[in-house]
RODO-2510 file (C-alpha; in nm, 4 decimals, decimal comma):
residues 323
     n   res          X          Y          Z
     1     p    -4,0153     6,0160     4,6546
     2     k    -4,2472     5,7697     4,4837
     3     e    -4,5783     5,9287     4,3920
     4     e    -4,9054     5,7448     4,3891
     5     a    -5,0583     5,6770     4,0527
     6     p    -5,3386     5,9162     3,9686
     7     p    -5,6889     5,7819     3,9092
     8     v    -5,7605     5,6314     3,5743
     9     q    -5,9958     5,9106     3,4790
    10     e    -5,7309     6,1781     3,5263
    11     t    -5,4836     5,9804     3,3185
    12     a    -5,7330     5,9611     3,0419
    13     a    -5,7999     6,3299     3,0681
    14     a    -5,4306     6,3993     3,0524
    15     e    -5,3971     6,1822     2,7423
    16     e    -5,6768     6,3727     2,5781
    17     a    -5,4949     6,6966     2,6508
    18     t    -5,1681     6,5802     2,4877
    19     p    -5,0624     6,8337     2,2221
    20     p    -4,9897     6,7348     1,8633
    21     v    -4,6656     6,5457     1,7991
    22     q    -4,4953     6,8448     1,6437
    23     e    -4,5606     7,0652     1,9408
    24     v    -4,4392     6,8006     2,1886
    25     a    -4,1191     6,7643     1,9988
    26     a    -4,0651     7,1373     2,0061
    27     t    -4,1289     7,1492     2,3774
    28     e    -3,8813     6,8626     2,4440
    29     e    -3,6109     7,0242     2,2353
    30     a    -3,6477     7,3476     2,4215
    31     a    -3,6515     7,1854     2,7683
    32     p    -3,3356     7,2390     2,9780
    33     l    -3,1177     6,9444     3,0959
    34     d    -3,2845     6,8122     3,4079
    35     f    -2,9892     6,6974     3,6328
    36     d    -2,7639     6,8674     3,8797
    37     l    -2,3843     6,8749     3,9175
    38     d    -2,3822     6,5817     4,1561
    39     d    -2,5497     6,3704     3,8951
    40     l    -2,2927     6,4822     3,6345
    41     e    -2,0032     6,3909     3,8648
    42     a    -2,1522     6,0487     3,9258
    43     v    -2,1822     5,9945     3,5538
    44     r    -1,8213     6,1096     3,5057
    45     e    -1,6936     5,8700     3,7747
    46     l    -1,8935     5,5881     3,6262
    47     t    -1,7579     5,6694     3,2817
    48     d    -1,3974     5,6825     3,4122
    49     a    -1,4428     5,3471     3,5850
    50     e    -1,5835     5,1910     3,2697
    51     r    -1,3076     5,3461     3,0633
    52     k    -1,0436     5,2054     3,2965
    53     e    -1,2109     4,8689     3,2868
    54     d    -1,2213     4,8803     2,9076
    55     t    -0,8594     4,9913     2,8973
    56     d    -0,7547     4,7080     3,1254
    57     w    -0,9549     4,4628     2,9160
    58     i    -0,8000     4,5882     2,5944
    59     a    -0,4532     4,5643     2,7490
    60     s    -0,5279     4,2141     2,8676
    61     l    -0,6617     4,1207     2,5241
    62     s    -0,3538     4,2678     2,3602
    63     k    -0,1290     4,0575     2,5825
    64     r    -0,3309     3,7475     2,5023
    65     m    -0,3162     3,8239     2,1287
    66     d     0,0614     3,8685     2,1543
    67     l     0,0822     3,5336     2,3318
    68     i    -0,1400     3,3686     2,0733
    69     k     0,0712     3,5207     1,7950
    70     q     0,3888     3,3955     1,9608
    71     l     0,2407     3,0503     2,0096
    72     t     0,1134     3,0486     1,6529
    73     t     0,4558     3,1513     1,5195
    74     e     0,6252     2,8826     1,7243
    75     d     0,3586     2,6340     1,6189
    76     v     0,4152     2,7157     1,2515
    77     k     0,7887     2,6838     1,2966
    78     e     0,7460     2,3519     1,4716
    79     r     0,5133     2,2334     1,1985
    80     e     0,7666     2,3330     0,9351
    81     e     1,0367     2,1454     1,1238
    82     v     0,8113     1,8416     1,1550
    83     a     0,7223     1,8612     0,7842
    84     e     1,0906     1,8902     0,6923
    85     a     1,1778     1,5942     0,9132
    86     k     0,8909     1,3928     0,7639
    87     a     1,0088     1,4770     0,4117
    88     k     1,3577     1,3531     0,5008
    89     v     1,2112     1,0336     0,6465
    90     d     0,9952     0,9824     0,3359
    91     t     1,2971     1,0367     0,1105
    92     a     1,5074     0,7956     0,3132
    93     k     1,2264     0,5404     0,3079
    94     a     1,1873     0,5744    -0,0695
    95     e     1,5623     0,5299    -0,1165
    96     l     1,5573     0,2284     0,1133
    97     d     1,2610     0,0766    -0,0709
    98     e     1,4383     0,1299    -0,4022
    99     a     1,7595    -0,0254    -0,2688
   100     v     1,5691    -0,3258    -0,1334
   101     e     1,3837    -0,3595    -0,4636
   102     q     1,7110    -0,3556    -0,6550
   103     i     1,8603    -0,6166    -0,4237
   104     l     1,5567    -0,8409    -0,4614
   105     k     1,5552    -0,7844    -0,8365
   106     k     1,9193    -0,8851    -0,8668
   107     r     1,8576    -1,1854    -0,6461
   108     v     1,5669    -1,2953    -0,8656
   109     e     1,7732    -1,2353    -1,1798
   110     r     2,0536    -1,4511    -1,0442
   111     k     1,8088    -1,7257    -0,9542
   112     v     1,6347    -1,7087    -1,2915
   113     k     1,9680    -1,7035    -1,4713
   114     k     2,0907    -2,0107    -1,2847
   115     l     1,7598    -2,1903    -1,3306
   116     f     1,7566    -2,1108    -1,7018
   117     e     2,1184    -2,2168    -1,7469
   118     e     2,0504    -2,5496    -1,5784
   119     k     1,7511    -2,6177    -1,8017
   120     i     1,9533    -2,5426    -2,1158
   121     e     2,2269    -2,7785    -2,0007
   122     i     1,9739    -3,0523    -1,9216
   123     l     1,8043    -3,0062    -2,2605
   124     r     2,1313    -3,0442    -2,4468
   125     n     2,2055    -3,3611    -2,2472
   126     c     1,8612    -3,4929    -2,3384
   127     w     1,9500    -3,4465    -2,7056
   128     s     2,2914    -3,6098    -2,6709
   129     g     2,1665    -3,9629    -2,7398
   130     q     2,3401    -4,0813    -2,4215
   131     e     2,2234    -4,1707    -2,0731
   132     f     2,3135    -3,8965    -1,8252
   133     s     2,2770    -3,7801    -1,4663
   134     y     2,2615    -3,4224    -1,3501
   135     e     2,2960    -3,2594    -1,0101
   136     g     2,2383    -2,8863    -0,9944
   137     k     2,1091    -2,6266    -0,7547
   138     h     1,7548    -2,6548    -0,8882
   139     h     1,7468    -2,9946    -1,0612
   140     s     1,8469    -3,3494    -0,9783
   141     i     1,8328    -3,6177    -1,2510
   142     k     1,9525    -3,9793    -1,2301
   143     n     2,0325    -4,2042    -1,5250
   144     l     1,8088    -4,0452    -1,7881
   145     r     1,8069    -4,1493    -2,1538
   146     v     1,5819    -3,9711    -2,4055
   147     r     1,4627    -4,1477    -2,7217
   148     p     1,4372    -4,1218    -3,0161
   149     d     1,7619    -3,9508    -3,1045
   150     t     1,7472    -3,6146    -3,2800
   151     v     1,7717    -3,5923    -3,6567
   152     q     1,9989    -3,2869    -3,6464
   153     t     2,3576    -3,3273    -3,5339
   154     p     2,4505    -3,2715    -3,2614
   155     h     2,0952    -3,1529    -3,1820
   156     p     1,8248    -2,9136    -3,3066
   157     p     1,9298    -2,5470    -3,2989
   158     l     1,8224    -2,3838    -2,9758
   159     w     1,6405    -2,0564    -3,0398
   160     i     1,6040    -1,8312    -2,7361
   161     g     1,3570    -1,5441    -2,7381
   162     g     1,3545    -1,2256    -2,5360
   163     g     1,2305    -0,8690    -2,5159
   164     a     1,4931    -0,7187    -2,2842
   165     p     1,8687    -0,6581    -2,3210
   166     v     1,9546    -0,9164    -2,0542
   167     s     1,7494    -1,1759    -2,2429
   168     a     1,9201    -1,0913    -2,5697
   169     r     2,2642    -1,1258    -2,4091
   170     r     2,1657    -1,4564    -2,2496
   171     a     2,0554    -1,5846    -2,5909
   172     g     2,3982    -1,4955    -2,7272
   173     t     2,5734    -1,6851    -2,4478
   174     l     2,3531    -1,9943    -2,4269
   175     g     2,1543    -2,0223    -2,7494
   176     d     2,2041    -2,0857    -3,1171
   177     a     1,9773    -1,7997    -3,2313
   178     f     1,7870    -1,5043    -3,0929
   179     v     1,4112    -1,4595    -3,1476
   180     s     1,2773    -1,1058    -3,1038
   181     t     0,9337    -1,0537    -2,9489
   182     p     0,6473    -0,9640    -3,1857
   183     s     0,5196    -0,6533    -3,0051
   184     t     0,8592    -0,4774    -3,0132
   185     t     0,9055    -0,1895    -3,2562
   186     l     1,1640    -0,2046    -3,5338
   187     q     1,3944     0,0395    -3,3545
   188     n     1,3894    -0,1522    -3,0256
   189     t     1,4245    -0,4825    -3,2094
   190     c     1,7455    -0,3577    -3,3731
   191     r     1,8811    -0,2551    -3,0310
   192     l     1,8129    -0,6013    -2,8876
   193     i     1,9721    -0,7691    -3,1882
   194     d     2,2837    -0,5568    -3,1424
   195     q     2,3064    -0,6733    -2,7794
   196     y     2,2606    -1,0335    -2,8913
   197     r     2,5243    -1,0182    -3,1643
   198     r     2,7901    -0,8761    -2,9329
   199     s     2,7169    -1,1413    -2,6712
   200     a     2,7227    -1,4262    -2,9252
   201     e     3,0509    -1,3081    -3,0774
   202     a     3,2050    -1,2773    -2,7306
   203     a     3,1022    -1,6407    -2,6674
   204     g     3,2636    -1,7501    -2,9947
   205     k     2,9333    -1,8200    -3,1690
   206     k     2,7963    -1,7167    -3,5057
   207     p     2,4919    -1,4911    -3,4486
   208     e     2,1643    -1,5956    -3,6064
   209     v     1,8637    -1,3633    -3,5894
   210     v     1,4983    -1,4640    -3,6081
   211     i     1,2302    -1,1947    -3,6064
   212     m     0,8833    -1,2810    -3,4778
   213     r     0,6066    -1,0529    -3,6014
   214     d     0,2341    -1,0029    -3,5652
   215     a     0,1296    -1,0127    -3,9297
   216     w    -0,1700    -1,0545    -4,1548
   217     v    -0,1832    -1,0684    -4,5325
   218     a    -0,5223    -1,0096    -4,6955
   219     g    -0,6736    -0,8977    -5,0222
   220     s    -0,6628    -0,5364    -4,9051
   221     r    -0,5484    -0,3220    -4,6167
   222     k    -0,9099    -0,2651    -4,5128
   223     e    -0,9777    -0,6393    -4,4972
   224     a    -0,6600    -0,7011    -4,2975
   225     e    -0,7548    -0,4362    -4,0416
   226     e    -1,1102    -0,5656    -4,0080
   227     v    -1,0094    -0,9304    -3,9627
   228     y    -0,6825    -0,9057    -3,7713
   229     g    -0,7114    -0,5658    -3,5995
   230     p    -0,9486    -0,6642    -3,3142
   231     e    -0,7471    -0,9797    -3,2393
   232     v    -0,4066    -0,8129    -3,2134
   233     l    -0,5527    -0,5248    -3,0118
   234     a    -0,6927    -0,7716    -2,7589
   235     a    -0,3408    -0,9089    -2,7093
   236     y    -0,1826    -0,5647    -2,6759
   237     r    -0,4441    -0,4523    -2,4258
   238     y    -0,3474    -0,7531    -2,2157
   239     y     0,0196    -0,6559    -2,2410
   240     w    -0,0582    -0,2933    -2,1486
   241     r    -0,2629    -0,3923    -1,8430
   242     n     0,0210    -0,6100    -1,7221
   243     g     0,2855    -0,3400    -1,7577
   244     l     0,4795    -0,4495    -2,0662
   245     s     0,7615    -0,1968    -2,1047
   246     e     0,6968    -0,1663    -2,4778
   247     f     0,3705     0,0169    -2,4042
   248     k     0,4783     0,2398    -2,1125
   249     s     0,4359     0,5541    -2,3216
   250     i     0,0638     0,4834    -2,3487
   251     k    -0,1061     0,6375    -2,0442
   252     d    -0,4636     0,5245    -2,1055
   253     e    -0,6049     0,2093    -2,2597
   254     s    -0,8191     0,4171    -2,4936
   255     e    -0,4964     0,5257    -2,6657
   256     l    -0,4349     0,1672    -2,7807
   257     t    -0,5607     0,2027    -3,1349
   258     l    -0,4567     0,0200    -3,4489
   259     d    -0,3369     0,3429    -3,6085
   260     r    -0,1046     0,4130    -3,3146
   261     i     0,0490     0,0681    -3,2691
   262     a     0,0722    -0,0534    -3,6290
   263     k     0,3610     0,1619    -3,7518
   264     d     0,7012    -0,0106    -3,7239
   265     r     0,5372    -0,2980    -3,5349
   266     l     0,2730    -0,4835    -3,7396
   267     i     0,3067    -0,6277    -4,0893
   268     l    -0,0453    -0,5757    -4,2141
   269     g    -0,2130    -0,5209    -4,5495
   270     d    -0,2297    -0,6541    -4,9035
   271     p     0,0490    -0,8801    -5,0406
   272     e     0,2492    -0,5993    -5,2002
   273     e     0,2395    -0,3846    -4,8870
   274     c     0,3381    -0,6767    -4,6649
   275     l     0,6200    -0,7843    -4,8954
   276     t     0,7670    -0,4334    -4,8748
   277     e     0,7501    -0,4477    -4,4947
   278     f     0,9098    -0,7940    -4,4752
   279     q     1,1982    -0,6751    -4,6913
   280     r     1,2393    -0,3577    -4,4836
   281     w     1,2591    -0,5583    -4,1618
   282     q     1,5047    -0,8058    -4,3122
   283     e     1,7363    -0,5295    -4,4294
   284     a     1,7233    -0,3480    -4,0941
   285     t     1,7760    -0,6551    -3,8732
   286     g     1,9728    -0,8956    -4,0927
   287     a     1,7248    -1,1676    -3,9910
   288     e     1,7516    -1,5034    -4,1642
   289     s     1,4093    -1,6316    -4,0564
   290     c     1,0733    -1,4876    -3,9596
   291     l     0,8047    -1,6331    -3,7342
   292     l     0,4512    -1,5040    -3,7865
   293     r     0,1912    -1,4947    -3,5107
   294     l    -0,1400    -1,5243    -3,6911
   295     r    -0,3689    -1,6379    -3,4102
   296     h    -0,3863    -1,4776    -3,0653
   297     a    -0,4561    -1,6812    -2,7542
   298     h    -0,5982    -1,3705    -2,5847
   299     s    -0,8979    -1,3598    -2,8192
   300     g    -0,8869    -1,6996    -2,9924
   301     g    -0,8952    -1,5489    -3,3370
   302     p    -0,8895    -1,5094    -3,6276
   303     s    -1,0635    -1,8278    -3,7331
   304     h    -0,8918    -2,1328    -3,8795
   305     g    -1,0402    -2,0679    -4,2245
   306     q    -0,9167    -1,7086    -4,2269
   307     i    -0,5688    -1,8198    -4,1161
   308     m    -0,5461    -2,0798    -4,3945
   309     k    -0,6400    -1,8129    -4,6480
   310     t    -0,3619    -1,5864    -4,5177
   311     i    -0,1081    -1,8721    -4,5238
   312     d    -0,1949    -1,9354    -4,8891
   313     l    -0,1365    -1,5680    -4,9721
   314     i     0,1974    -1,5718    -4,7862
   315     g     0,3064    -1,8834    -4,9767
   316     d     0,1988    -1,7540    -5,3159
   317     r     0,2677    -1,3797    -5,2941
   318     i     0,5351    -1,3292    -5,0270
   319     i     0,7790    -1,6197    -4,9849
   320     p     0,8837    -1,6454    -5,3523
   321     y     1,0083    -1,2852    -5,3345
   322     c     1,1927    -1,3048    -5,0018
   323     n     1,5624    -1,3874    -4,9682
***
């Protein structure tokens, strides 16, 4: 039964009479449990009910976890299957892209080959000294006569340049000489020349090799590097940016240094050093002529005065000692 609250004064009096904390604690510890057996049974029933509820909840959670695990396993398996299927699709797509690229490449090569062949034929007709007409797949010419006639008979020799095996073989079939590209190393130049020679001999022609080089002759190696180095590097950076195969081994533009690209590629230095290099290239390639690229369109240099000075050195200190 609910008791009425005692007056405030009595409460205060009771608070004043409260024993020290230590004594209260001792009294509470010594006090007997204040509930009867009915209360204990109620607590037991409540505890059993809660335990059953917890057990049911745990069982339910366990089932849900098993389901989640099963779904997760199946999901992972499905993802793996999807990833495997995607990898197969990607591989097939890459193979298809490569096949299409090869087809297009061959188609372009055939078109370029035909176009080039027609131009060579037209050029030779222009040098014939006779009026001619031409009807090809890419060109149509009516009653053309080119004057004046050529000095050479039957016409000037046709030099064809190239930096790839197919170009070298085409030069052997259609041209009168092969001109190697200046940025190609000595080793790769020799490989191209070998391709050219075999093609020319198969076409019943006498091979003639012309090497084109980036070169600079100066009073010293230091002077040659200072004057010509920045100009040739500007050209090679342009080639690298545009994917020239000769520079595929260079991964970063910062690697394009004069020290790295000069060996077996540039003819650069004082007259004695350059003469040794010219002779080495002639012996390795069997070249009968050499074209020198002294000025670079990519940078516009070196200057005209510097080029004339180099030409004088080549004439005085190089040519008299070359075969």
